[in-house]
C-alpha positions as CSV (number, residue, x, y, z in Angstrom):
1,X,15.9,179.7,23.5
2,X,18.6,181.8,25.4
3,X,17.7,184.8,27.4
4,X,18.9,188.4,25.6
5,X,21.9,189.8,26.9
6,X,21.8,192.7,29.3
7,X,22.9,195.9,27.7
8,X,26.5,197.0,28.3
9,X,26.9,199.8,31.0
10,X,28.4,203.1,30.0
11,X,31.6,204.1,30.2
12,X,31.3,205.7,33.3
13,X,30.3,202.5,35.2
14,X,33.4,200.8,34.0
15,X,34.4,198.4,37.1
16,X,37.7,197.5,35.1
17,X,39.7,199.5,32.8
18,X,42.9,198.7,31.4
19,X,45.4,201.8,29.9
20,X,48.3,201.2,27.5
21,X,49.4,197.9,29.1
22,X,52.5,196.2,28.2
23,X,52.7,192.6,29.3
24,X,55.6,190.1,29.5
25,X,58.9,189.1,31.0
26,X,62.3,190.9,30.8
27,X,63.1,191.4,27.2
28,X,60.2,188.9,25.9
29,X,56.8,191.1,25.1
30,X,54.0,189.4,24.4
31,X,51.5,192.5,24.0
32,X,52.1,196.3,23.8
33,X,49.2,199.2,24.7
34,X,46.4,197.4,25.6
35,X,43.7,199.3,26.5
36,X,39.9,198.3,26.7
37,X,37.2,198.4,29.6
38,X,34.7,196.1,31.1
39,X,31.6,197.6,32.4
40,X,29.6,196.8,35.3
41,X,27.2,193.5,35.1
42,X,28.7,192.3,31.4
43,X,30.5,189.1,30.5
44,X,33.6,190.4,28.9
45,X,35.7,187.9,27.0
46,X,39.3,187.7,26.4
47,X,40.3,185.8,22.9
48,X,43.0,184.7,20.9
49,X,44.8,181.9,19.3
50,X,47.5,180.3,21.4
51,X,50.3,181.5,22.1
52,X,48.8,185.9,22.1
53,X,49.1,185.9,25.9
54,X,45.4,185.2,27.2
55,X,46.1,183.8,30.3
56,X,49.2,186.1,30.8
57,X,47.2,188.6,30.5
58,X,44.8,187.5,33.4
59,X,47.9,187.2,35.6
60,X,48.5,190.7,34.9
61,X,44.8,191.8,35.8
62,X,44.7,189.8,39.2
63,X,48.2,191.3,40.0
64,X,50.0,188.0,40.3
65,X,52.7,189.8,37.8
66,X,53.5,193.4,37.4
67,X,53.3,195.1,33.7
68,X,56.0,196.9,32.3
69,X,53.8,199.8,31.1
70,X,50.3,201.0,31.5
71,X,47.6,200.7,34.5
72,X,45.2,198.6,35.5
73,X,42.2,199.9,37.5
74,X,39.8,197.7,39.2
75,X,36.6,199.4,41.2
76,X,38.2,202.9,40.7
77,X,41.6,201.4,42.5
78,X,44.8,200.3,41.0
79,X,47.2,199.2,40.7
80,X,46.1,195.9,42.1
81,X,48.4,195.0,45.4
82,X,47.3,191.7,46.8
83,X,49.2,192.3,49.7
84,X,47.6,195.7,50.8
85,X,43.9,193.9,51.5
86,X,41.0,192.3,50.3
87,X,40.8,192.1,46.7
88,X,38.0,193.5,44.9
89,X,37.7,190.4,42.6
90,X,37.8,186.6,42.6
91,X,39.7,184.2,40.5
92,X,39.0,180.6,38.6
93,X,41.9,179.5,37.3
94,X,42.3,176.9,34.5
95,X,43.0,173.9,36.4
96,X,41.1,174.7,39.2
97,X,43.9,175.2,41.6
98,X,42.0,173.4,44.5
99,X,44.8,172.2,47.4
100,X,44.7,168.4,47.1
101,X,45.3,168.1,51.2
102,X,42.3,170.1,52.0
103,X,38.9,169.0,51.5
104,X,36.9,171.2,49.2
105,X,35.0,172.8,52.0
106,X,38.4,173.8,53.1
107,X,39.2,175.1,49.7
108,X,36.5,177.3,49.4
109,X,36.5,178.6,53.1
110,X,40.0,179.6,52.4
111,X,39.8,183.2,51.2
112,X,37.5,183.1,54.1
113,X,40.2,182.4,56.5
114,X,42.5,184.7,55.0
115,X,40.9,187.8,54.8
116,X,38.0,188.1,57.0
117,X,37.6,187.5,60.5
118,X,34.7,185.0,60.7
119,X,34.7,182.2,63.2
120,X,35.3,179.0,61.8
121,X,31.4,177.9,62.0
122,X,30.7,181.0,60.1
123,X,33.1,180.5,57.7
124,X,31.9,176.9,56.9
125,X,28.6,177.8,56.4
126,X,29.3,180.4,54.0
127,X,31.7,177.7,52.2
128,X,28.5,175.4,52.1
129,X,26.5,178.1,50.9
130,X,28.6,178.8,47.8
131,X,28.7,175.3,47.2
132,X,25.2,175.1,46.9
133,X,25.1,178.4,44.6
134,X,27.6,176.1,42.0
135,X,25.3,173.0,42.3
136,X,27.8,171.1,44.8
137,X,26.1,171.0,48.0
138,X,27.3,167.5,49.0
139,X,30.7,167.9,47.8
140,X,31.9,170.1,51.3
141,X,34.0,166.8,53.1
142,X,35.2,165.3,49.5
143,X,38.7,165.5,48.4
144,X,39.5,167.0,45.1
145,X,40.7,163.8,43.7
146,X,37.0,162.9,44.4
147,X,35.9,165.2,41.9
148,X,35.0,164.9,38.2
149,X,36.5,167.7,35.9
150,X,33.3,169.8,36.0
151,X,33.2,169.2,39.7
152,X,36.5,170.7,40.0
153,X,35.2,173.7,38.0
154,X,32.3,174.4,40.1
155,X,34.5,174.2,43.1
156,X,36.9,176.6,42.1
157,X,34.2,179.0,41.1
158,X,32.5,178.7,44.7
159,X,35.9,179.4,46.0
160,X,36.5,182.4,43.4
161,X,33.0,183.6,45.2
162,X,33.4,183.2,48.7
163,X,34.2,186.8,49.6
164,X,31.5,188.0,47.1
165,X,33.3,189.7,44.7
166,X,31.3,192.2,42.1
167,X,33.9,190.9,39.5
168,X,35.6,187.4,38.5
169,X,38.2,186.1,36.1
170,X,37.8,182.8,34.5
171,X,40.6,181.3,33.2
172,X,39.2,178.7,30.4
173,X,36.1,177.8,32.7
174,X,35.0,174.9,30.2
175,X,38.4,173.6,28.6
176,X,39.1,169.7,28.8
177,X,35.3,169.0,29.2
178,X,33.1,167.0,27.5
179,X,30.6,168.9,25.4
180,X,27.4,168.4,27.6
181,X,29.5,169.2,30.9
182,X,31.0,172.6,29.2
183,X,27.7,173.5,28.4
184,X,26.6,173.3,31.8
185,X,29.7,175.2,33.4
186,X,28.4,177.9,30.7
187,X,24.9,177.8,31.8
188,X,25.9,178.5,35.3
189,X,28.2,181.7,34.3
190,X,25.0,182.7,32.5
191,X,23.1,182.4,35.8
192,X,25.5,183.7,38.0
193,X,25.8,186.9,35.8
194,X,21.9,187.1,35.2
195,X,20.8,186.3,38.8
196,X,23.6,188.2,40.6
197,X,24.8,191.0,38.1
198,X,27.8,189.2,38.4
199,X,30.9,190.9,36.3
200,X,32.7,188.6,34.5
201,X,36.1,188.5,32.6
202,X,36.2,185.4,31.0
203,X,39.6,184.1,28.8
204,X,38.6,181.2,26.6
205,X,39.1,179.8,23.1
206,X,35.8,178.2,23.2
207,X,33.9,180.0,20.6
208,X,30.6,178.2,21.5
209,X,31.0,179.6,24.8
210,X,31.9,183.1,23.1
211,X,28.8,183.5,21.4
212,X,26.4,182.1,24.5
213,X,28.4,184.1,26.8
214,X,29.7,187.1,26.1
215,X,28.4,190.8,25.7
216,X,31.8,191.8,24.2
217,X,35.2,190.8,23.8
218,X,38.5,191.7,22.8
219,X,40.8,189.6,20.1
220,X,44.8,189.6,21.0
221,X,47.1,189.2,17.9
222,X,49.2,186.1,18.5
223,X,52.3,188.1,17.0
224,X,51.7,190.8,19.5
225,X,50.1,193.3,17.9
226,X,47.8,194.3,20.5
227,X,43.9,194.2,20.4
228,X,42.9,193.5,16.8
229,X,39.3,193.6,17.3
230,X,36.9,194.6,20.2
231,X,32.9,194.5,20.2
232,X,30.5,192.0,20.2
233,X,31.7,188.5,19.2
234,X,28.8,187.9,16.7
235,X,29.2,190.6,14.9
236,X,33.1,190.3,14.4
237,X,32.8,187.0,12.5
238,X,32.9,189.4,9.3
239,X,35.3,192.0,10.6
240,X,37.2,193.5,7.9
241,X,40.4,192.0,9.6
242,X,41.6,189.1,8.0
243,X,43.0,188.4,11.3
244,X,39.9,188.5,13.3
245,X,38.1,186.5,10.2
246,X,40.6,183.3,10.5
247,X,40.1,183.5,14.2
248,X,36.1,183.4,14.0
249,X,35.8,181.1,11.3
250,X,38.6,178.9,12.6
251,X,40.5,179.2,9.4
252,X,44.5,178.7,9.4
253,X,46.3,181.6,8.3
254,X,47.4,181.2,4.7
């Protein structure tokens, strides 16, 4: 039996605030007027059909793209400027985004080398500790090409945790994995959330993961209609909005 999910923190303790956000490129707008918040210590899922802009939204949230309109506030600071100093979050990209010419340990210590003044031995020790945290104690000297898909996801998660962030963004953490390995990744996210109080924003289309992990979620309209639902995913299966029911019940649009 899975553990009970913690109650969401009140609005005053939100770690992420998104207000009136418009995302897209040039004349192509994917979504308009996105407004939502993520409470400290919760697991928050961003859902929607293919093409709704889930992963694109994540790129804007972490500062890789600049929005046409709106504001993003993380830990009381915004907008995100990756050139201004230590980012207040970690990111795990969908494919892992590990550098193939570097060992797993070098990949994990890369944020430490970039953003801190730790001597090499200390940075290596931190990297080993983060790998142990995700169950990859023996992978420090391996190359990414030597790892399985699930191990790559774990290594990417260790790198996202290298700077001890309060908040991590996880893009499709269980995508492309067999059901058992996917469940192990979900269990790891739950353990990090429960054990460390880590706030997690998860982009996913895996409903089993959503029901297991998420305290709350938003559902994006794939036709650019913004957020069509927000709340506990278990309660949204019976939404009055047919777009939301179709998504949660895996029914094609008529």
